[in-house]
C-alpha positions as CSV (number, residue, x, y, z in Angstrom):
1,X,-80.2,-1.8,-45.3
2,X,-78.3,0.9,-47.1
3,X,-80.2,4.0,-48.2
4,X,-81.6,4.3,-51.7
5,X,-79.3,6.4,-53.9
6,X,-80.5,9.8,-55.0
7,X,-81.4,10.4,-58.6
8,X,-78.6,13.0,-58.9
9,X,-76.0,10.3,-57.9
10,X,-77.4,7.9,-60.5
11,X,-77.4,10.6,-63.1
12,X,-73.8,11.4,-62.4
13,X,-72.8,7.7,-62.6
14,X,-74.7,7.3,-65.8
15,X,-73.0,10.3,-67.3
16,X,-69.6,9.0,-66.3
17,X,-70.3,5.5,-67.6
18,X,-71.8,6.8,-70.9
19,X,-68.9,9.1,-71.6
20,X,-66.4,6.2,-70.9
21,X,-68.4,3.9,-73.2
22,X,-68.8,6.4,-76.0
23,X,-65.1,7.4,-76.0
24,X,-63.2,4.3,-74.9
25,X,-65.4,1.3,-75.8
26,X,-67.7,2.0,-78.8
27,X,-65.1,2.9,-81.4
28,X,-63.5,-0.5,-81.3
29,X,-66.5,-2.7,-80.8
30,X,-66.8,-3.9,-84.4
31,X,-63.1,-4.6,-84.7
32,X,-63.1,-6.6,-81.4
33,X,-66.0,-8.6,-82.6
34,X,-64.2,-9.5,-85.8
35,X,-60.8,-10.2,-84.3
36,X,-61.9,-11.7,-80.9
37,X,-59.2,-9.6,-79.2
38,X,-60.2,-9.1,-75.6
39,X,-60.6,-5.5,-74.5
40,X,-57.6,-5.3,-72.1
41,X,-56.9,-1.6,-72.6
42,X,-60.6,-0.7,-72.2
43,X,-60.8,-2.6,-68.9
44,X,-57.7,-0.9,-67.6
45,X,-59.4,2.5,-68.4
46,X,-62.6,1.3,-66.7
47,X,-60.5,0.6,-63.6
48,X,-58.8,4.0,-63.8
49,X,-62.1,5.7,-64.1
50,X,-63.3,4.0,-61.0
51,X,-66.1,2.0,-62.7
52,X,-64.9,-1.4,-61.5
53,X,-65.1,-0.3,-57.9
54,X,-68.6,1.2,-58.0
55,X,-70.0,-1.3,-55.6
56,X,-66.8,-1.7,-53.4
57,X,-67.0,-0.3,-49.9
58,X,-65.0,2.9,-49.4
59,X,-62.7,1.3,-46.8
60,X,-61.6,-1.1,-49.5
61,X,-60.9,1.6,-52.0
62,X,-64.2,1.8,-53.9
63,X,-67.1,4.2,-54.3
64,X,-69.2,2.6,-51.6
65,X,-72.3,2.4,-53.8
66,X,-74.3,-0.7,-54.8
67,X,-76.2,-2.9,-57.2
68,X,-78.3,-0.2,-58.8
69,X,-75.3,1.9,-59.7
70,X,-73.4,-1.1,-61.0
71,X,-76.4,-1.9,-63.2
72,X,-76.3,1.6,-64.6
73,X,-72.6,1.1,-65.6
74,X,-73.5,-2.3,-67.0
75,X,-76.3,-0.9,-69.2
76,X,-74.2,1.9,-70.5
77,X,-71.2,-0.2,-71.4
78,X,-73.5,-2.9,-72.9
79,X,-74.9,-0.2,-75.2
80,X,-71.4,0.3,-76.6
81,X,-70.0,-3.3,-76.6
82,X,-71.4,-6.4,-75.0
83,X,-68.0,-8.2,-74.8
84,X,-66.5,-5.4,-72.8
85,X,-69.5,-5.1,-70.6
86,X,-69.5,-8.8,-69.9
87,X,-66.0,-8.5,-68.4
88,X,-66.9,-5.5,-66.4
89,X,-69.8,-7.4,-64.7
90,X,-67.6,-10.5,-64.3
91,X,-65.4,-8.3,-62.1
92,X,-68.5,-7.1,-60.3
93,X,-69.7,-10.6,-59.6
94,X,-66.3,-11.9,-58.4
95,X,-66.1,-8.8,-56.0
96,X,-69.6,-9.4,-54.9
97,X,-68.9,-13.0,-54.1
98,X,-65.9,-12.1,-52.0
99,X,-67.8,-9.3,-50.2
100,X,-70.7,-11.5,-49.3
101,X,-68.9,-14.6,-48.2
102,X,-65.1,-14.3,-47.8
103,X,-63.3,-13.7,-44.5
104,X,-62.3,-10.1,-44.1
105,X,-58.5,-10.7,-44.6
106,X,-59.2,-12.3,-47.9
107,X,-61.4,-9.4,-48.9
108,X,-58.7,-6.9,-48.0
109,X,-56.2,-8.8,-50.1
110,X,-58.2,-9.3,-53.3
111,X,-61.0,-6.8,-53.6
112,X,-58.9,-3.6,-54.0
113,X,-56.7,-5.3,-56.6
114,X,-59.8,-6.4,-58.6
115,X,-61.4,-3.0,-58.4
116,X,-58.1,-1.3,-59.5
117,X,-57.6,-3.8,-62.4
118,X,-54.4,-5.2,-60.9
119,X,-56.1,-8.7,-60.7
120,X,-58.6,-10.2,-63.2
121,X,-61.1,-12.7,-61.8
122,X,-63.6,-15.3,-63.0
123,X,-66.4,-17.3,-61.4
124,X,-65.9,-21.0,-62.0
125,X,-69.2,-22.8,-61.4
126,X,-70.4,-24.5,-64.6
127,X,-69.1,-28.0,-65.6
128,X,-69.6,-30.2,-68.7
129,X,-72.5,-32.0,-66.9
130,X,-73.5,-29.2,-64.5
131,X,-74.9,-26.2,-66.2
132,X,-78.5,-25.5,-65.3
133,X,-78.0,-28.1,-62.6
134,X,-75.2,-26.2,-60.9
135,X,-75.4,-28.2,-57.7
136,X,-74.7,-31.3,-59.7
137,X,-71.0,-30.3,-59.9
138,X,-68.4,-33.0,-59.7
139,X,-65.2,-31.0,-59.0
140,X,-63.8,-32.2,-55.7
141,X,-61.9,-30.6,-52.8
142,X,-59.8,-32.9,-50.6
143,X,-58.1,-31.9,-47.3
144,X,-54.3,-31.9,-47.7
145,X,-51.1,-30.1,-46.5
146,X,-52.8,-27.3,-44.5
147,X,-55.2,-26.6,-47.4
148,X,-57.1,-28.3,-50.1
149,X,-56.4,-30.1,-53.4
150,X,-58.9,-29.5,-56.1
151,X,-59.7,-31.8,-59.0
152,X,-62.2,-31.3,-61.8
153,X,-63.2,-29.4,-64.9
154,X,-65.0,-26.1,-65.2
155,X,-66.3,-24.9,-68.6
156,X,-68.0,-22.0,-70.2
157,X,-66.2,-19.7,-67.8
158,X,-66.3,-16.1,-68.7
159,X,-62.8,-14.6,-68.5
160,X,-61.1,-17.9,-67.7
161,X,-58.4,-17.6,-70.5
162,X,-57.2,-14.2,-69.1
163,X,-58.1,-14.5,-65.4
164,X,-55.5,-14.2,-62.6
165,X,-57.8,-15.8,-60.1
166,X,-60.9,-18.0,-60.3
167,X,-63.5,-18.6,-57.6
168,X,-63.9,-22.3,-57.9
169,X,-66.9,-24.1,-56.4
170,X,-66.2,-27.8,-55.5
171,X,-67.5,-30.6,-53.3
172,X,-65.6,-31.9,-50.3
173,X,-64.6,-35.4,-51.4
174,X,-65.8,-37.2,-48.2
175,X,-68.8,-35.2,-47.1
176,X,-70.2,-33.9,-50.5
177,X,-70.6,-30.4,-49.0
178,X,-69.9,-27.6,-51.4
179,X,-67.2,-24.9,-50.8
180,X,-65.7,-22.0,-52.7
181,X,-62.0,-21.6,-53.2
182,X,-59.7,-18.9,-54.6
183,X,-57.5,-20.6,-57.3
184,X,-54.6,-18.7,-58.8
185,X,-54.4,-19.6,-62.4
186,X,-50.6,-19.9,-62.4
187,X,-50.8,-22.7,-59.9
188,X,-49.2,-26.1,-60.8
189,X,-51.8,-28.5,-62.0
190,X,-54.2,-25.9,-63.5
191,X,-54.6,-25.8,-67.3
192,X,-56.9,-23.5,-69.2
193,X,-58.1,-23.7,-72.7
194,X,-57.8,-21.1,-75.5
195,X,-60.8,-18.9,-75.8
196,X,-63.8,-20.7,-77.3
197,X,-65.1,-19.6,-80.7
198,X,-68.6,-18.2,-80.1
199,X,-71.5,-16.9,-82.0
200,X,-71.5,-13.6,-80.1
201,X,-69.7,-11.9,-77.3
202,X,-66.6,-12.8,-79.3
203,X,-64.2,-10.5,-77.5
204,X,-65.2,-11.7,-74.1
205,X,-62.8,-14.7,-73.7
206,X,-64.7,-17.8,-72.5
207,X,-62.9,-21.0,-71.8
208,X,-62.3,-24.1,-69.7
209,X,-60.3,-24.7,-66.5
210,X,-58.9,-28.2,-65.8
211,X,-57.7,-28.7,-62.2
212,X,-55.4,-31.6,-61.3
213,X,-54.4,-31.7,-57.7
214,X,-54.4,-27.8,-57.6
215,X,-53.5,-26.8,-54.0
216,X,-55.4,-24.0,-52.2
217,X,-54.3,-22.6,-48.9
218,X,-56.7,-22.4,-46.0
219,X,-56.5,-18.6,-46.0
220,X,-57.9,-18.6,-49.6
221,X,-61.1,-20.4,-48.8
222,X,-64.1,-18.1,-49.6
223,X,-66.7,-20.4,-48.2
224,X,-65.9,-23.6,-46.3
225,X,-67.5,-26.8,-47.5
226,X,-71.1,-26.7,-46.2
227,X,-71.3,-22.9,-46.8
228,X,-70.7,-22.9,-50.5
229,X,-74.3,-23.4,-51.6
230,X,-75.4,-20.3,-49.6
231,X,-72.5,-18.4,-51.1
232,X,-73.5,-19.5,-54.6
233,X,-77.2,-18.7,-54.1
234,X,-76.4,-15.2,-52.7
235,X,-74.9,-14.3,-56.0
236,X,-77.5,-15.7,-58.4
237,X,-80.1,-12.9,-57.9
238,X,-77.5,-10.3,-58.6
239,X,-76.2,-12.2,-61.7
240,X,-79.7,-12.3,-63.1
241,X,-80.3,-8.6,-62.5
242,X,-76.9,-7.8,-64.2
243,X,-78.1,-9.9,-67.2
244,X,-81.3,-7.8,-67.4
245,X,-79.1,-4.6,-67.3
246,X,-76.9,-6.1,-70.1
247,X,-80.1,-6.8,-72.1
248,X,-81.4,-3.3,-71.6
249,X,-78.1,-1.7,-72.9
250,X,-78.0,-3.9,-76.0
251,X,-81.7,-3.5,-76.8
252,X,-81.5,0.3,-76.4
253,X,-78.6,0.4,-79.0
254,X,-80.6,-1.9,-81.4
255,X,-83.7,0.3,-80.9
256,X,-81.7,3.5,-81.6
257,X,-80.2,2.0,-84.7
258,X,-83.6,0.8,-86.0
259,X,-85.2,4.1,-85.3
260,X,-82.6,6.0,-87.3
261,X,-82.9,3.5,-90.1
262,X,-86.7,4.0,-90.2
263,X,-86.0,7.7,-90.8
264,X,-83.4,7.4,-93.5
265,X,-84.2,4.2,-95.4
266,X,-86.6,4.7,-98.3
267,X,-88.9,2.3,-100.0
268,X,-91.8,3.1,-102.4
269,X,-90.5,6.7,-102.5
270,X,-90.8,7.5,-98.8
271,X,-89.1,6.7,-95.4
272,X,-90.1,3.3,-94.1
273,X,-91.0,5.0,-90.9
274,X,-94.1,6.3,-92.7
275,X,-95.4,2.7,-92.8
276,X,-97.7,1.7,-89.9
277,X,-96.2,-1.8,-89.5
278,X,-92.7,-0.3,-89.0
279,X,-94.0,2.2,-86.5
280,X,-95.8,-0.6,-84.7
281,X,-92.5,-2.6,-84.5
282,X,-90.8,0.4,-82.9
283,X,-93.6,0.9,-80.4
284,X,-93.5,-2.8,-79.4
285,X,-89.7,-2.6,-79.0
286,X,-90.0,0.5,-76.8
287,X,-92.7,-1.1,-74.6
288,X,-90.6,-4.3,-74.2
289,X,-87.5,-2.4,-73.2
290,X,-89.3,-0.2,-70.6
291,X,-91.2,-3.2,-69.2
292,X,-87.9,-5.0,-68.6
293,X,-86.5,-1.8,-66.9
294,X,-89.5,-1.8,-64.5
295,X,-89.0,-5.4,-63.6
296,X,-85.2,-4.9,-63.1
297,X,-85.8,-1.9,-60.8
298,X,-88.3,-3.9,-58.7
299,X,-85.8,-6.8,-58.5
300,X,-83.1,-4.4,-57.3
301,X,-85.3,-3.1,-54.5
302,X,-86.2,-6.7,-53.4
303,X,-82.6,-7.7,-53.4
304,X,-81.6,-4.7,-51.3
305,X,-84.5,-5.6,-48.9
306,X,-83.7,-9.3,-48.5
307,X,-81.4,-11.0,-50.9
308,X,-82.5,-14.5,-49.8
309,X,-86.2,-13.8,-49.7
310,X,-88.8,-15.0,-52.1
311,X,-89.4,-11.6,-53.6
312,X,-85.8,-11.2,-54.6
313,X,-85.6,-14.7,-56.1
314,X,-88.9,-14.3,-58.0
315,X,-88.3,-10.8,-59.3
316,X,-84.7,-11.4,-60.3
317,X,-85.7,-14.5,-62.3
318,X,-88.6,-12.5,-63.9
319,X,-86.2,-9.6,-64.8
320,X,-83.7,-12.0,-66.3
321,X,-86.4,-13.9,-68.3
322,X,-88.0,-10.8,-69.5
323,X,-84.7,-9.2,-70.5
324,X,-83.5,-12.3,-72.3
325,X,-86.5,-12.7,-74.5
326,X,-86.9,-8.9,-74.9
327,X,-83.4,-8.4,-76.3
328,X,-83.7,-11.4,-78.6
329,X,-87.0,-9.9,-80.1
330,X,-85.7,-6.3,-80.2
331,X,-82.4,-7.2,-82.0
332,X,-84.3,-9.4,-84.5
333,X,-86.8,-6.7,-85.3
334,X,-83.9,-4.2,-85.7
335,X,-82.4,-6.5,-88.4
336,X,-85.8,-6.7,-90.0
337,X,-86.1,-2.9,-90.2
338,X,-82.7,-2.8,-91.8
339,X,-83.8,-5.3,-94.4
340,X,-81.1,-7.1,-96.4
341,X,-78.5,-4.7,-95.0
342,X,-79.2,-5.9,-91.5
343,X,-78.0,-9.4,-92.4
344,X,-74.6,-7.9,-93.5
345,X,-71.8,-7.9,-91.0
346,X,-70.8,-4.3,-91.9
347,X,-74.0,-3.1,-90.1
348,X,-74.0,-3.3,-86.3
349,X,-77.4,-4.8,-85.9
350,X,-76.1,-8.2,-87.2
351,X,-73.6,-8.3,-84.3
352,X,-76.3,-7.3,-81.9
353,X,-78.6,-10.1,-82.9
354,X,-75.7,-12.6,-82.5
355,X,-74.9,-11.1,-79.1
356,X,-78.5,-11.4,-77.9
357,X,-79.0,-15.1,-78.2
358,X,-76.8,-16.1,-75.3
359,X,-79.2,-14.3,-72.9
360,X,-81.7,-17.1,-73.3
361,X,-79.0,-19.7,-72.3
362,X,-76.5,-18.2,-69.9
363,X,-77.1,-17.5,-66.3
364,X,-80.0,-20.0,-66.2
365,X,-81.9,-20.7,-69.4
366,X,-85.3,-19.2,-70.0
367,X,-86.8,-22.7,-69.4
368,X,-85.1,-22.9,-66.0
369,X,-86.3,-19.4,-65.0
370,X,-89.9,-20.3,-65.9
371,X,-89.6,-23.5,-63.9
372,X,-88.2,-21.7,-60.8
373,X,-90.8,-19.0,-61.0
374,X,-93.6,-21.5,-61.5
375,X,-92.6,-23.4,-58.4
376,X,-92.6,-20.2,-56.3
377,X,-95.9,-19.0,-57.7
378,X,-97.5,-22.3,-56.8
379,X,-96.3,-22.3,-53.2
380,X,-96.8,-18.7,-52.3
381,X,-98.5,-15.4,-53.2
382,X,-99.1,-14.9,-56.9
383,X,-97.1,-11.7,-57.0
384,X,-94.3,-10.2,-54.9
385,X,-94.8,-7.7,-52.2
386,X,-95.3,-4.2,-53.4
387,X,-91.9,-2.3,-53.6
């Protein structure tokens, strides 16, 4: 197990990420939300700054750090713009999948290019009838011509409309065993949709991939059929923790906006922050944010200790669930504190409230997280091992 990072390292990374987010990302957030234009220039700058390679080993050209540092970057960029942050963590999760499961030559070929922004990646898991039931996927992989031919449809894929490669999970046609394959999006037989029109995260292009006899060479197999479920499960805990970090960044921004509004907005001849109910809202928002942070921190420790263990699975689900419902409440309360102005698109809390809703759906719905946690709590200790 790698050593726990020192607080000075985390402070340095947070300062770098915050400066990048404030200067490069925040100024265009509202315009990107209105236009839906994906943040290509901002992602290129993130790569130049080294932020995409935070969790990449030094021998592959990265900073050699880990999940905690990547979560710090995720939180800071989410504070500035959720759409941009989503694409940053998409890069993290594709890199993470390759580092955990891919053969070394494939890692060496793809990971540095992803960290440097020369390649854009996507994780292609979800299908029209396999969302929460990810293992119910129907996309098939058939042995052919020294490689594999893939057929099926993947949907709601973050980054799909602009990705250069996608990690596609598919079932071997004859054995039903799941594998993971690198698919280059310029391959014959692959079609991708235009970006979907969404309630929030509008500048994060989400779309569909349709595969018709798309050929993948043997040396581009991340996980052989039979190993794909393990590869998929290894990434779920990290994904849920990243979503908690996203939620923290967005909720912090909404809290700061609401706090300032409570100081400057006047009703009945005085600042609304003078009213007890408004102060109570702010207090509840603060407690919810810091409670999620505590759960996320514990989940990170558990994943570092044993990513496949019960504690990691339980705590990552708890962090994701808490973060999802926290950010929905916090952004809603921020709109409430703004009053009628909060419902207007010219004020940022309207965008934040729209951005928040997907947390209760994506990455495993709140209902699914509760079900998973309930099963674990009924078959083991009622709480995780102390960190």
